[in-house]
N, CA, C and O atoms as a Tinker XYZ file with bonds, in Angstrom:
   256  protein
     1  N      0.822000   -1.185000    0.000000    73     2
     2  CA     0.000000    0.000000    0.000000    64     1     3
     3  C      0.867000    1.250000    0.000000    63     2     4     5
     4  O      0.583000    2.216000   -0.708000    81     3
     5  N      1.918000    1.221000    0.795000    73     3     6
     6  CA     2.798000    2.390000    0.866000    64     5     7
     7  C      3.452000    2.668000   -0.483000    63     6     8     9
     8  O      3.652000    3.825000   -0.852000    81     7
     9  N      3.786000    1.608000   -1.220000    73     7    10
    10  CA     4.416000    1.795000   -2.531000    64     9    11
    11  C      3.466000    2.496000   -3.500000    63    10    12    13
    12  O      3.882000    3.374000   -4.256000    81    11
    13  N      2.198000    2.111000   -3.477000    73    11    14
    14  CA     1.222000    2.756000   -4.355000    64    13    15
    15  C      0.985000    4.204000   -3.943000    63    14    16    17
    16  O      0.869000    5.080000   -4.799000    81    15
    17  N      0.913000    4.458000   -2.654000    73    15    18
    18  CA     0.722000    5.823000   -2.173000    64    17    19
    19  C      1.905000    6.697000   -2.580000    63    18    20    21
    20  O      1.723000    7.836000   -3.010000    81    19
    21  N      3.113000    6.160000   -2.442000    73    19    22
    22  CA     4.317000    6.900000   -2.836000    64    21    23
    23  C      4.313000    7.177000   -4.335000    63    22    24    25
    24  O      4.656000    8.277000   -4.767000    81    23
    25  N      3.928000    6.186000   -5.122000    73    23    26
    26  CA     3.875000    6.370000   -6.574000    64    25    27
    27  C      2.864000    7.449000   -6.950000    63    26    28    29
    28  O      3.134000    8.290000   -7.807000    81    27
    29  N      1.704000    7.422000   -6.308000    73    27    30
    30  CA     0.687000    8.432000   -6.600000    64    29    31
    31  C      1.137000    9.825000   -6.179000    63    30    32    33
    32  O      0.873000   10.803000   -6.879000    81    31
    33  N      1.811000    9.918000   -5.043000    73    31    34
    34  CA     2.341000   11.227000   -4.614000    64    33    35
    35  C      3.340000   11.754000   -5.635000    63    34    36    37
    36  O      3.302000   12.928000   -6.003000    81    35
    37  N      4.238000   10.875000   -6.093000    73    35    38
    38  CA     5.259000   11.286000   -7.061000    64    37    39
    39  C      4.626000   11.736000   -8.370000    63    38    40    41
    40  O      5.019000   12.757000   -8.934000    81    39
    41  N      3.644000   10.974000   -8.855000    73    39    42
    42  CA     2.968000   11.362000  -10.092000    64    41    43
    43  C      2.198000   12.667000   -9.923000    63    42    44    45
    44  O      2.179000   13.502000  -10.828000    81    43
    45  N      1.569000   12.842000   -8.779000    73    43    46
    46  CA     0.852000   14.092000   -8.512000    64    45    47
    47  C      1.817000   15.280000   -8.565000    63    46    48    49
    48  O      1.514000   16.309000   -9.170000    81    47
    49  N      2.977000   15.128000   -7.927000    73    47    50
    50  CA     3.969000   16.201000   -7.938000    64    49    51
    51  C      4.501000   16.440000   -9.343000    63    50    52    53
    52  O      4.727000   17.583000   -9.738000    81    51
    53  N      4.704000   15.359000  -10.101000    73    51    54
    54  CA     5.172000   15.494000  -11.481000    64    53    55
    55  C      4.128000   16.216000  -12.332000    63    54    56    57
    56  O      4.479000   17.014000  -13.202000    81    55
    57  N      2.848000   15.938000  -12.085000    73    55    58
    58  CA     1.771000   16.636000  -12.813000    64    57    59
    59  C      1.829000   18.134000  -12.554000    63    58    60    61
    60  O      1.672000   18.939000  -13.473000    81    59
    61  N      2.052000   18.497000  -11.317000    73    59    62
    62  CA     2.110000   19.920000  -10.960000    64    61    63
    63  C      3.270000   20.616000  -11.660000    63    62    64    65
    64  O      3.135000   21.747000  -12.127000    81    63
    65  N      4.402000   19.939000  -11.730000    73    63    66
    66  CA     5.575000   20.511000  -12.401000    64    65    67
    67  C      5.348000   20.556000  -13.908000    63    66    68    69
    68  O      5.600000   21.577000  -14.547000    81    67
    69  N      4.868000   19.442000  -14.478000    73    67    70
    70  CA     4.677000   19.355000  -15.925000    64    69    71
    71  C      3.649000   20.365000  -16.415000    63    70    72    73
    72  O      3.758000   20.864000  -17.535000    81    71
    73  N      2.667000   20.665000  -15.604000    73    71    74
    74  CA     1.613000   21.605000  -15.993000    64    73    75
    75  C      2.197000   22.951000  -16.405000    63    74    76    77
    76  O      1.653000   23.624000  -17.281000    81    75
    77  N      3.295000   23.343000  -15.783000    73    75    78
    78  CA     3.917000   24.628000  -16.095000    64    77    79
    79  C      4.691000   24.602000  -17.409000    63    78    80    81
    80  O      4.985000   25.657000  -17.970000    81    79
    81  N      5.027000   23.401000  -17.912000    73    79    82
    82  CA     5.901000   23.307000  -19.077000    64    81    83
    83  C      5.222000   22.750000  -20.325000    63    82    84    85
    84  O      5.431000   23.264000  -21.424000    81    83
    85  N      4.419000   21.717000  -20.168000    73    83    86
    86  CA     3.844000   21.060000  -21.337000    64    85    87
    87  C      2.545000   20.357000  -20.947000    63    86    88    89
    88  O      2.557000   19.388000  -20.187000    81    87
    89  N      1.447000   20.845000  -21.464000    73    87    90
    90  CA     0.145000   20.293000  -21.094000    64    89    91
    91  C     -0.003000   18.832000  -21.519000    63    90    92    93
    92  O     -0.675000   18.056000  -20.840000    81    91
    93  N      0.623000   18.450000  -22.643000    73    91    94
    94  CA     0.515000   17.048000  -23.087000    64    93    95
    95  C      1.164000   16.106000  -22.096000    63    94    96    97
    96  O      0.619000   15.041000  -21.806000    81    95
    97  N      2.321000   16.479000  -21.572000    73    95    98
    98  CA     2.982000   15.636000  -20.570000    64    97    99
    99  C      2.105000   15.545000  -19.332000    63    98   100   101
   100  O      1.953000   14.473000  -18.748000    81    99
   101  N      1.536000   16.658000  -18.940000    73    99   102
   102  CA     0.653000   16.679000  -17.779000    64   101   103
   103  C     -0.517000   15.718000  -17.983000    63   102   104   105
   104  O     -0.876000   14.976000  -17.069000    81   103
   105  N     -1.106000   15.729000  -19.162000    73   103   106
   106  CA    -2.232000   14.840000  -19.460000    64   105   107
   107  C     -1.809000   13.378000  -19.380000    63   106   108   109
   108  O     -2.543000   12.550000  -18.840000    81   107
   109  N     -0.640000   13.056000  -19.911000    73   107   110
   110  CA    -0.135000   11.680000  -19.839000    64   109   111
   111  C      0.096000   11.253000  -18.395000    63   110   112   113
   112  O     -0.226000   10.125000  -18.022000    81   111
   113  N      0.649000   12.143000  -17.586000    73   111   114
   114  CA     0.908000   11.820000  -16.180000    64   113   115
   115  C     -0.393000   11.623000  -15.405000    63   114   116   117
   116  O     -0.479000   10.743000  -14.548000    81   115
   117  N     -1.396000   12.432000  -15.701000    73   115   118
   118  CA    -2.698000   12.252000  -15.056000    64   117   119
   119  C     -3.277000   10.890000  -15.434000    63   118   120   121
   120  O     -3.882000   10.213000  -14.603000    81   119
   121  N     -3.088000   10.495000  -16.689000    73   119   122
   122  CA    -3.550000    9.178000  -17.125000    64   121   123
   123  C     -2.882000    8.059000  -16.345000    63   122   124   125
   124  O     -3.542000    7.098000  -15.950000    81   123
   125  N     -1.582000    8.175000  -16.121000    73   123   126
   126  CA    -0.863000    7.178000  -15.318000    64   125   127
   127  C     -1.376000    7.158000  -13.887000    63   126   128   129
   128  O     -1.587000    6.093000  -13.307000    81   127
   129  N     -1.573000    8.334000  -13.327000    73   127   130
   130  CA    -2.072000    8.433000  -11.955000    64   129   131
   131  C     -3.433000    7.746000  -11.827000    63   130   132   133
   132  O     -3.657000    6.971000  -10.897000    81   131
   133  N     -4.326000    8.028000  -12.752000    73   131   134
   134  CA    -5.657000    7.420000  -12.713000    64   133   135
   135  C     -5.599000    5.914000  -12.959000    63   134   136   137
   136  O     -6.378000    5.159000  -12.376000    81   135
   137  N     -4.676000    5.471000  -13.825000    73   135   138
   138  CA    -4.539000    4.038000  -14.095000    64   137   139
   139  C     -4.080000    3.287000  -12.850000    63   138   140   141
   140  O     -4.612000    2.222000  -12.536000    81   139
   141  N     -3.102000    3.832000  -12.142000    73   139   142
   142  CA    -2.634000    3.190000  -10.909000    64   141   143
   143  C     -3.751000    3.176000   -9.877000    63   142   144   145
   144  O     -4.003000    2.150000   -9.246000    81   143
   145  N     -4.415000    4.300000   -9.703000    73   143   146
   146  CA    -5.508000    4.391000   -8.728000    64   145   147
   147  C     -6.593000    3.360000   -9.045000    63   146   148   149
   148  O     -7.063000    2.659000   -8.149000    81   147
   149  N     -6.987000    3.266000  -10.303000    73   147   150
   150  CA    -8.020000    2.317000  -10.706000    64   149   151
   151  C     -7.587000    0.874000  -10.568000    63   150   152   153
   152  O     -8.379000    0.027000  -10.156000    81   151
   153  N     -6.340000    0.579000  -10.907000    73   151   154
   154  CA    -5.822000   -0.781000  -10.800000    64   153   155
   155  C     -5.780000   -1.242000   -9.358000    63   154   156   157
   156  O     -6.166000   -2.370000   -9.052000    81   155
   157  N     -5.318000   -0.382000   -8.475000    73   155   158
   158  CA    -5.251000   -0.735000   -7.054000    64   157   159
   159  C     -6.653000   -1.020000   -6.523000    63   158   160   161
   160  O     -6.852000   -1.974000   -5.771000    81   159
   161  N     -7.612000   -0.204000   -6.908000    73   159   162
   162  CA    -8.982000   -0.397000   -6.419000    64   161   163
   163  C     -9.612000   -1.654000   -7.021000    63   162   164   165
   164  O    -10.224000   -2.446000   -6.304000    81   163
   165  N     -9.463000   -1.836000   -8.324000    73   163   166
   166  CA   -10.115000   -2.946000   -9.009000    64   165   167
   167  C     -9.483000   -4.296000   -8.686000    63   166   168   169
   168  O    -10.188000   -5.252000   -8.362000    81   167
   169  N     -8.171000   -4.375000   -8.773000    73   167   170
   170  CA    -7.503000   -5.672000   -8.650000    64   169   171
   171  C     -7.082000   -6.015000   -7.229000    63   170   172   173
   172  O     -6.973000   -7.193000   -6.887000    81   171
   173  N     -6.846000   -5.023000   -6.407000    73   171   174
   174  CA    -6.418000   -5.290000   -5.032000    64   173   175
   175  C     -7.514000   -5.001000   -4.013000    63   174   176   177
   176  O     -7.393000   -5.367000   -2.844000    81   175
   177  N     -8.575000   -4.347000   -4.454000    73   175   178
   178  CA    -9.676000   -4.039000   -3.548000    64   177   179
   179  C     -9.355000   -2.977000   -2.517000    63   178   180   181
   180  O     -9.977000   -2.924000   -1.456000    81   179
   181  N     -8.379000   -2.125000   -2.829000    73   179   182
   182  CA    -7.976000   -1.072000   -1.902000    64   181   183
   183  C     -8.419000    0.270000   -2.471000    63   182   184   185
   184  O     -8.079000    0.608000   -3.605000    81   183
   185  N     -9.171000    1.028000   -1.695000    73   183   186
   186  CA    -9.612000    2.356000   -2.112000    64   185   187
   187  C     -8.672000    3.390000   -1.499000    63   186   188   189
   188  O     -8.698000    3.628000   -0.292000    81   187
   189  N     -7.848000    3.998000   -2.341000    73   187   190
   190  CA    -6.940000    5.040000   -1.876000    64   189   191
   191  C     -7.669000    6.374000   -1.926000    63   190   192   193
   192  O     -8.225000    6.739000   -2.962000    81   191
   193  N     -7.671000    7.089000   -0.841000    73   191   194
   194  CA    -8.330000    8.390000   -0.767000    64   193   195
   195  C     -7.331000    9.462000   -1.189000    63   194   196   197
   196  O     -6.308000    9.630000   -0.526000    81   195
   197  N     -7.598000   10.197000   -2.278000    73   195   198
   198  CA    -6.666000   11.240000   -2.715000    64   197   199
   199  C     -6.354000   12.264000   -1.627000    63   198   200   201
   200  O     -5.281000   12.867000   -1.639000    81   199
   201  N     -7.270000   12.466000   -0.697000    73   199   202
   202  CA    -7.023000   13.413000    0.398000    64   201   203
   203  C     -5.906000   12.934000    1.312000    63   202   204   205
   204  O     -5.295000   13.736000    2.018000    81   203
   205  N     -5.633000   11.631000    1.307000    73   203   206
   206  CA    -4.584000   11.081000    2.162000    64   205   207
   207  C     -3.195000   11.164000    1.533000    63   206   208   209
   208  O     -2.213000   10.782000    2.169000    81   207
   209  N     -3.094000   11.652000    0.307000    73   207   210
   210  CA    -1.796000   11.682000   -0.357000    64   209   211
   211  C     -0.827000   12.655000    0.296000    63   210   212   213
   212  O      0.387000   12.493000    0.172000    81   211
   213  N     -1.339000   13.656000    0.985000    73   211   214
   214  CA    -0.446000   14.606000    1.639000    64   213   215
   215  C      0.015000   14.115000    3.002000    63   214   216   217
   216  O      1.003000   14.615000    3.540000    81   215
   217  N     -0.680000   13.158000    3.557000    73   215   218
   218  CA    -0.307000   12.612000    4.867000    64   217   219
   219  C      0.565000   11.372000    4.668000    63   218   220   221
   220  O      0.511000   10.745000    3.611000    81   219
   221  N      1.361000   11.016000    5.665000    73   219   222
   222  CA     2.141000    9.780000    5.568000    64   221   223
   223  C      1.204000    8.585000    5.398000    63   222   224   225
   224  O      0.093000    8.574000    5.928000    81   223
   225  N      1.661000    7.589000    4.659000    73   223   226
   226  CA     0.858000    6.395000    4.434000    64   225   227
   227  C      0.544000    5.720000    5.760000    63   226   228   229
   228  O      1.430000    5.496000    6.586000    81   227
   229  N     -0.722000    5.403000    5.948000    73   227   230
   230  CA    -1.171000    4.769000    7.183000    64   229   231
   231  C     -2.131000    3.647000    6.808000    63   230   232   233
   232  O     -3.232000    3.923000    6.330000    81   231
   233  N     -1.743000    2.381000    7.011000    73   231   234
   234  CA    -2.593000    1.258000    6.602000    64   233   235
   235  C     -3.988000    1.304000    7.215000    63   234   236   237
   236  O     -4.926000    0.784000    6.610000    81   235
   237  N     -4.165000    1.902000    8.385000    73   235   238
   238  CA    -5.476000    1.980000    9.020000    64   237   239
   239  C     -6.429000    2.906000    8.267000    63   238   240   241
   240  O     -7.643000    2.817000    8.455000    81   239
   241  N     -5.903000    3.797000    7.417000    73   239   242
   242  CA    -6.750000    4.728000    6.682000    64   241   243
   243  C     -7.305000    4.117000    5.406000    63   242   244   245
   244  O     -8.168000    4.716000    4.765000    81   243
   245  N     -6.831000    2.946000    5.025000    73   243   246
   246  CA    -7.265000    2.306000    3.789000    64   245   247
   247  C     -8.623000    1.658000    4.011000    63   246   248   249
   248  O     -8.845000    0.976000    5.012000    81   247
   249  N     -9.528000    1.879000    3.064000    73   247   250
   250  CA   -10.836000    1.244000    3.151000    64   249   251
   251  C    -10.931000    0.186000    2.067000    63   250   252   253
   252  O    -11.020000    0.527000    0.888000    81   251
   253  N    -10.915000   -1.103000    2.436000    73   251   254
   254  CA   -10.968000   -2.181000    1.419000    64   253   255
   255  C    -12.301000   -2.260000    0.725000    63   254   256
   256  O    -12.495000   -3.108000   -0.146000    81   255
């Protein structure tokens, strides 16, 4: 779970940076972010709350 949360945080930060330089890159990064989020929910049954991305990963906050 922590690995997915870290990946989503990194992609979110990359989206913010890319937005200032190239909208196409930003769109691709958002697609990756949504793909990871959807895959984790669909295949692992874990619902990651985007509001928790700013807080340290906490397994108790995950809603299966």
